[in-house]
Each structure stands twice: as structure tokens, then as C-alpha cells.
N, CA, C and O atoms as a DFTB+ gen file, in Angstrom:
372 C
 N C O
     1  1       0.843      -1.181       0.000
     2  2       0.000       0.000       0.000
     3  2       0.886       1.241       0.000
     4  3       1.831       1.347       0.781
     5  1       0.564       2.173      -0.887
     6  2       1.300       3.435      -0.851
     7  2       0.599       4.393       0.109
     8  3      -0.468       4.083       0.639
     9  1       1.204       5.554       0.328
    10  2       0.684       6.503       1.309
    11  2      -0.746       6.930       1.002
    12  3      -1.574       6.997       1.910
    13  1      -1.049       7.219      -0.257
    14  2      -2.395       7.686      -0.600
    15  2      -3.431       6.592      -0.369
    16  3      -4.539       6.880       0.083
    17  1      -3.089       5.351      -0.670
    18  2      -4.014       4.246      -0.422
    19  2      -4.301       4.096       1.074
    20  3      -5.431       3.808       1.472
    21  1      -3.279       4.291       1.889
    22  2      -3.461       4.200       3.335
    23  2      -4.369       5.330       3.816
    24  3      -5.283       5.098       4.606
    25  1      -4.122       6.542       3.346
    26  2      -4.954       7.678       3.739
    27  2      -6.400       7.471       3.302
    28  3      -7.327       7.760       4.058
    29  1      -6.593       6.973       2.086
    30  2      -7.950       6.703       1.605
    31  2      -8.634       5.649       2.468
    32  3      -9.820       5.775       2.774
    33  1      -7.911       4.628       2.855
    34  2      -8.474       3.570       3.691
    35  2      -8.882       4.115       5.061
    36  3      -9.925       3.733       5.592
    37  1      -8.085       4.986       5.623
    38  2      -8.410       5.582       6.923
    39  2      -9.696       6.401       6.819
    40  3     -10.600       6.246       7.641
    41  1      -9.780       7.270       5.815
    42  2     -10.967       8.118       5.650
    43  2     -12.195       7.266       5.335
    44  3     -13.269       7.497       5.891
    45  1     -12.043       6.288       4.450
    46  2     -13.149       5.397       4.099
    47  2     -13.670       4.674       5.343
    48  3     -14.879       4.609       5.565
    49  1     -12.778       4.144       6.135
    50  2     -13.158       3.407       7.341
    51  2     -13.863       4.315       8.333
    52  3     -14.866       3.925       8.930
    53  1     -13.349       5.513       8.513
    54  2     -13.967       6.434       9.457
    55  2     -15.360       6.855       8.985
    56  3     -16.263       7.034       9.802
    57  1     -15.535       7.010       7.691
    58  2     -16.874       7.293       7.155
    59  2     -17.796       6.114       7.397
    60  3     -18.912       6.275       7.891
    61  1     -17.325       4.932       7.048
    62  2     -18.131       3.717       7.202
    63  2     -18.566       3.511       8.658
    64  3     -19.705       3.124       8.923
    65  1     -17.656       3.770       9.593
    66  2     -17.945       3.613      11.018
    67  2     -18.636       4.850      11.601
    68  3     -19.006       4.870      12.775
    69  1     -18.804       5.881      10.766
    70  2     -19.436       7.140      11.165
    71  2     -18.736       7.791      12.371
    72  3     -19.371       8.198      13.344
    73  1     -17.428       7.869      12.263
    74  2     -16.631       8.517      13.306
    75  2     -16.533       9.999      12.940
    76  3     -15.540      10.463      12.380
    77  1     -17.593      10.713      13.275
    78  2     -17.724      12.127      12.924
    79  2     -18.572      12.806      13.992
    80  3     -19.365      12.153      14.671
    81  1     -18.402      14.116      14.139
    82  2     -19.184      14.833      15.138
    83  2     -18.744      14.476      16.545
    84  3     -17.555      14.515      16.859
    85  1     -19.712      14.123      17.398
    86  2     -19.406      13.804      18.791
    87  2     -18.754      12.436      18.946
    88  3     -18.162      12.153      19.987
    89  1     -18.853      11.583      17.928
    90  2     -18.239      10.257      18.006
    91  2     -16.741      10.381      17.762
    92  3     -16.304      11.153      16.909
    93  1     -15.970       9.627      18.508
    94  2     -14.520       9.701      18.380
    95  2     -13.925       8.311      18.502
    96  3     -14.579       7.373      18.957
    97  1     -12.674       8.197      18.089
    98  2     -11.939       6.940      18.226
    99  2     -10.461       7.281      18.398
   100  3      -9.995       8.331      17.957
   101  1      -9.747       6.387      19.038
   102  2      -8.314       6.582      19.189
   103  2      -7.621       6.251      17.868
   104  3      -8.081       5.397      17.110
   105  1      -6.526       6.931      17.609
   106  2      -5.753       6.690      16.390
   107  2      -5.368       5.221      16.294
   108  3      -5.499       4.616      15.230
   109  1      -4.898       4.646      17.382
   110  2      -4.466       3.250      17.356
   111  2      -5.621       2.301      17.051
   112  3      -5.412       1.258      16.431
   113  1      -6.829       2.646      17.475
   114  2      -7.997       1.807      17.187
   115  2      -8.359       1.880      15.714
   116  3      -8.624       0.853      15.089
   117  1      -8.374       3.073      15.156
   118  2      -8.716       3.236      13.738
   119  2      -7.698       2.518      12.867
   120  3      -8.065       1.772      11.958
   121  1      -6.426       2.743      13.144
   122  2      -5.357       2.176      12.316
   123  2      -5.190       0.680      12.545
   124  3      -5.021      -0.079      11.591
   125  1      -5.237       0.256      13.789
   126  2      -4.928      -1.133      14.112
   127  2      -6.094      -2.097      14.059
   128  3      -5.898      -3.283      13.795
   129  1      -7.308      -1.614      14.306
   130  2      -8.434      -2.535      14.383
   131  2      -9.462      -2.325      13.271
   132  3      -9.902      -3.286      12.641
   133  1      -9.842      -1.070      13.031
   134  2     -10.922      -0.800      12.079
   135  2     -10.470      -0.857      10.610
   136  3     -11.104      -1.523       9.792
   137  1      -9.400      -0.175      10.288
   138  2      -8.963      -0.059       8.896
   139  2      -8.225      -1.312       8.442
   140  3      -7.571      -1.990       9.235
   141  1      -8.343      -1.602       7.165
   142  2      -7.673      -2.771       6.580
   143  2      -6.260      -2.393       6.151
   144  3      -5.939      -2.348       4.963
   145  1      -5.434      -2.125       7.141
   146  2      -4.050      -1.735       6.886
   147  2      -3.152      -2.855       7.399
   148  3      -3.312      -3.303       8.534
   149  1      -2.209      -3.313       6.578
   150  2      -1.307      -4.377       7.027
   151  2      -0.542      -3.950       8.274
   152  3      -0.217      -2.774       8.437
   153  1      -0.259      -4.895       9.142
   154  2       0.395      -4.576      10.414
   155  2       1.758      -3.905      10.214
   156  3       2.163      -3.073      11.026
   157  1       2.464      -4.262       9.142
   158  2       3.776      -3.645       8.923
   159  2       3.658      -2.174       8.507
   160  3       4.653      -1.451       8.547
   161  1       2.465      -1.718       8.110
   162  2       2.274      -0.334       7.678
   163  2       1.551       0.521       8.724
   164  3       1.265       1.690       8.469
   165  1       1.254      -0.047       9.891
   166  2       0.508       0.689      10.901
   167  2       1.267       1.902      11.419
   168  3       0.656       2.938      11.679
   169  1       2.556       1.802      11.574
   170  2       3.356       2.944      12.025
   171  2       3.272       4.096      11.047
   172  3       3.094       5.248      11.441
   173  1       3.401       3.782       9.777
   174  2       3.297       4.827       8.749
   175  2       1.880       5.393       8.720
   176  3       1.702       6.593       8.508
   177  1       0.883       4.558       8.929
   178  2      -0.506       5.016       8.919
   179  2      -0.746       6.037      10.027
   180  3      -1.461       7.020       9.830
   181  1      -0.153       5.801      11.179
   182  2      -0.299       6.757      12.285
   183  2       0.308       8.104      11.915
   184  3      -0.230       9.146      12.287
   185  1       1.418       8.096      11.190
   186  2       2.031       9.338      10.710
   187  2       1.131      10.019       9.692
   188  3       1.029      11.246       9.673
   189  1       0.478       9.230       8.846
   190  2      -0.386       9.795       7.813
   191  2      -1.660      10.409       8.389
   192  3      -2.265      11.283       7.767
   193  1      -2.066       9.961       9.562
   194  2      -3.200      10.604      10.237
   195  2      -2.860      12.072      10.498
   196  3      -3.719      12.946      10.375
   197  1      -1.606      12.336      10.859
   198  2      -1.163      13.721      11.078
   199  2      -1.312      14.550       9.800
   200  3      -1.709      15.714       9.860
   201  1      -0.997      13.958       8.648
   202  2      -1.165      14.656       7.372
   203  2      -2.641      14.933       7.098
   204  3      -2.992      16.002       6.599
   205  1      -3.500      13.977       7.422
   206  2      -4.935      14.178       7.238
   207  2      -5.447      15.295       8.144
   208  3      -6.367      16.022       7.768
   209  1      -4.868      15.436       9.319
   210  2      -5.226      16.535      10.212
   211  2      -4.822      17.857       9.578
   212  3      -5.597      18.813       9.588
   213  1      -3.613      17.919       9.027
   214  2      -3.131      19.145       8.386
   215  2      -3.952      19.504       7.154
   216  3      -4.115      20.682       6.834
   217  1      -4.472      18.485       6.460
   218  2      -5.289      18.725       5.274
   219  2      -6.725      19.101       5.636
   220  3      -7.499      19.479       4.756
   221  1      -7.090      19.005       6.901
   222  2      -8.418      19.396       7.344
   223  2      -9.488      18.333       7.201
   224  3     -10.672      18.622       7.376
   225  1      -9.100      17.122       6.889
   226  2     -10.064      16.031       6.723
   227  2     -10.390      15.409       8.082
   228  3     -11.533      15.027       8.333
   229  1      -9.400      15.311       8.944
   230  2      -9.539      14.702      10.263
   231  2      -9.225      15.760      11.312
   232  3      -8.339      16.594      11.126
   233  1      -9.967      15.713      12.417
   234  2      -9.678      16.574      13.560
   235  2      -9.148      15.713      14.691
   236  3      -9.628      14.603      14.923
   237  1      -8.156      16.237      15.387
   238  2      -7.536      15.508      16.484
   239  2      -7.748      16.295      17.765
   240  3      -7.631      17.521      17.773
   241  1      -8.056      15.600      18.843
   242  2      -8.214      16.260      20.124
   243  2      -7.894      15.275      21.239
   244  3      -7.797      14.067      21.025
   245  1      -7.737      15.816      22.407
   246  2      -7.319      14.977      23.525
   247  2      -5.820      15.068      23.678
   248  3      -5.114      15.483      22.759
   249  1      -5.349      14.687      24.814
   250  2      -3.917      14.792      25.038
   251  2      -3.342      13.501      25.574
   252  3      -4.041      12.501      25.736
   253  1      -2.080      13.548      25.838
   254  2      -1.398      12.389      26.386
   255  2      -1.341      11.236      25.411
   256  3      -1.225      11.434      24.202
   257  1      -1.422      10.034      25.942
   258  2      -1.305       8.847      25.099
   259  2      -2.623       8.496      24.408
   260  3      -2.641       7.611      23.552
   261  1      -3.728       9.165      24.757
   262  2      -5.033       8.863      24.165
   263  2      -5.367       9.902      23.110
   264  3      -6.157      10.813      23.356
   265  1      -4.788       9.771      21.980
   266  2      -5.009      10.702      20.884
   267  2      -6.288      10.309      20.150
   268  3      -6.317       9.306      19.437
   269  1      -7.334      11.096      20.325
   270  2      -8.621      10.821      19.697
   271  2      -8.768      11.600      18.404
   272  3      -8.254      12.711      18.270
   273  1      -9.472      11.007      17.458
   274  2      -9.719      11.658      16.174
   275  2     -11.168      11.437      15.748
   276  3     -11.843      10.521      16.217
   277  1     -11.621      12.301      14.850
   278  2     -12.875      12.108      14.137
   279  2     -12.793      12.909      12.842
   280  3     -11.933      13.775      12.689
   281  1     -13.688      12.612      11.922
   282  2     -13.711      13.341      10.667
   283  2     -14.215      14.757      10.926
   284  3     -15.102      14.968      11.753
   285  1     -13.649      15.710      10.223
   286  2     -14.065      17.090      10.409
   287  2     -15.448      17.333       9.821
   288  3     -16.226      18.116      10.365
   289  1     -15.761      16.658       8.702
   290  2     -17.031      16.865       8.031
   291  2     -17.268      15.724       7.046
   292  3     -16.342      15.306       6.350
   293  1     -18.480      15.226       6.982
   294  2     -18.788      14.115       6.079
   295  2     -18.596      14.537       4.628
   296  3     -17.962      13.819       3.854
   297  1     -19.137      15.695       4.251
   298  2     -19.015      16.152       2.862
   299  2     -17.559      16.354       2.460
   300  3     -17.170      15.999       1.347
   301  1     -16.764      16.912       3.341
   302  2     -15.334      17.126       3.063
   303  2     -14.630      15.784       2.869
   304  3     -13.752      15.654       2.016
   305  1     -15.017      14.800       3.660
   306  2     -14.404      13.474       3.570
   307  2     -14.758      12.790       2.251
   308  3     -13.903      12.166       1.623
   309  1     -16.004      12.906       1.836
   310  2     -16.434      12.322       0.559
   311  2     -15.693      12.997      -0.587
   312  3     -15.228      12.324      -1.508
   313  1     -15.579      14.322      -0.538
   314  2     -14.847      15.046      -1.579
   315  2     -13.380      14.629      -1.611
   316  3     -12.796      14.488      -2.685
   317  1     -12.790      14.432      -0.443
   318  2     -11.396      13.996      -0.363
   319  2     -11.221      12.653      -1.068
   320  3     -10.279      12.473      -1.840
   321  1     -12.118      11.719      -0.806
   322  2     -12.027      10.403      -1.444
   323  2     -12.221      10.501      -2.949
   324  3     -11.535       9.814      -3.707
   325  1     -13.142      11.341      -3.389
   326  2     -13.357      11.528      -4.834
   327  2     -12.108      12.106      -5.496
   328  3     -11.698      11.649      -6.563
   329  1     -11.513      13.100      -4.869
   330  2     -10.325      13.762      -5.418
   331  2      -9.124      12.831      -5.486
   332  3      -8.240      13.019      -6.322
   333  1      -9.085      11.832      -4.614
   334  2      -7.917      10.956      -4.510
   335  2      -8.210       9.515      -4.916
   336  3      -7.506       8.595      -4.500
   337  1      -9.246       9.319      -5.729
   338  2      -9.603       8.000      -6.267
   339  2      -9.824       6.953      -5.187
   340  3      -9.454       5.791      -5.355
   341  1     -10.427       7.366      -4.078
   342  2     -10.737       6.428      -3.004
   343  2     -12.132       5.857      -3.146
   344  3     -12.969       6.419      -3.853
   345  1     -12.384       4.759      -2.487
   346  2     -13.711       4.154      -2.478
   347  2     -14.582       4.885      -1.457
   348  3     -14.154       5.148      -0.333
   349  1     -15.799       5.205      -1.863
   350  2     -16.744       5.879      -0.983
   351  2     -17.723       4.834      -0.459
   352  3     -18.318       4.098      -1.246
   353  1     -17.897       4.759       0.860
   354  2     -18.818       3.769       1.413
   355  2     -20.233       3.968       0.878
   356  3     -20.639       5.088       0.567
   357  1     -20.979       2.868       0.774
   358  2     -22.350       2.901       0.287
   359  2     -23.181       3.861       1.138
   360  3     -23.106       3.857       2.366
   361  1     -23.968       4.675       0.456
   362  2     -24.858       5.591       1.144
   363  2     -24.303       6.987       1.350
   364  3     -25.018       7.861       1.841
   365  1     -23.047       7.224       0.990
   366  2     -22.444       8.531       1.171
   367  2     -22.268       9.309      -0.132
   368  3     -21.815      10.453      -0.114
   369  1     -22.623       8.695      -1.260
   370  2     -22.454       9.398      -2.540
   371  2     -23.759       9.456      -3.275
   372  3     -23.824      10.008      -4.373
């Protein structure tokens, strides 16, 4: 998996699980349990979450070792996947 495929998988999974608004999840849970990312790429995926935060697709909050994230906006996430040739979960397009 290249970096863009990993980022698309993270956003797709968060949309599918509806991790948006008041719902949140830890970075390690999204990367390690929810998303279909190979275990050898999980470290890189955690770094790519930071890029998604900078791009405004994901919001990060919380401190310490419990880094929580959620999507900033459903429409923004769908547009991100469209722009980057990602799969959009059923019901969001």
C-alpha cells in the first residue's frame, strides 16, 4: 500500500464507522483494528493521520497517550475520497 491508499483507507473506514461529530476513536484503534491496513504499515498510517489533520479532513483532540480523532465533516471526507480516487462507502455518494 502506498501513502495515498493508506490515507484513503483511513478516511473510508472512518466514514463507514461514522466517526464524525461527537463520536470519536483513538488513532491506534482506527489504524490497528478498524482499517484494513497491514500490520507492517501501521506505524506509517499513524504518521499519515497527522497529514490528514493538516489537510483538514480529520480533527484531532485529547492529550497524552489517548489521541482521539474524528472526521471534520462528512461532505469534506467524501470530496477527499473523490479527489484521490478512493472508495466511498455505500450511502455517502
